[in-house]
C-alpha positions, 0 to 999 in steps of 0.5 A, spaced: 122 884 284 127 886 289 128 882 296 124 884 302 128 885 308 125 884 315 124 891 316 120 892 309 116 886 311 114 889 318 113 896 315 108 893 310 105 888 314 104 894 319 101 898 314 096 892 311 094 891 318 092 899 319 088 899 312 084 892 315 083 896 321 080 902 318 075 898 314 073 894 321 077 888 319 082 883 322 087 879 318 090 873 320 095 869 316 099 863 316 106 865 313 110 859 309 117 859 306 122 865 306 118 870 310 118 865 316 125 864 316 126 872 316 121 873 321 121 867 326 128 865 325 132 870 323 135 865 318 135 869 312 136 877 311 130 877 306 125 874 301 122 875 294 115 875 297 111 873 303 107 866 302 101 866 306 095 862 307 089 867 309 085 865 315 081 871 316 077 875 313 073 869 310 073 873 303 081 873 301 079 878 296 079 883 302 086 882 304 089 881 296 085 888 295 089 891 301 095 888 299 095 891 292 094 898 296 100 897 300 104 895 294 102 901 290 104 906 296 111 902 296 112 901 289 112 894 289 109 888 285 102 887 287 104 880 289 108 881 294 103 878 299 102 871 295 096 867 297 098 862 292 102 857 296 095 855 299 095 850 293 101 846 295 098 845 302 094 839 305 091 842 311 094 847 315 095 849 322 097 855 325 103 855 330 106 861 334 105 868 332 111 871 329 108 878 327 103 882 331 100 889 330 094 893 330 089 889 325 093 883 323 096 877 326 101 872 322 103 865 325 108 860 322 105 853 321 106 848 326 111 843 325 106 837 324 
């Protein structure tokens, strides 16, 4: 998969939020890894995917399905939004909001 730029990440997350709202959902994510470096700190120009922990909705499948729709629209791999990182996390605390749009809020993890 090609690298996702800040602009592409923002556009995709906005679309993800729009799709969620159209279904009466609100997505809350905690991003980890490269996406945080791109969105919060401008420390990188791009990342391969967006690693997240899905906080809401409770049924993570909803977010995965919506992310697949965004991938199809953009011609991206279905795993551009990847919640596999949760397997490496021991507890997670939602920190500062690093992205917010209609239907979606993305936070960085706390430094704890």
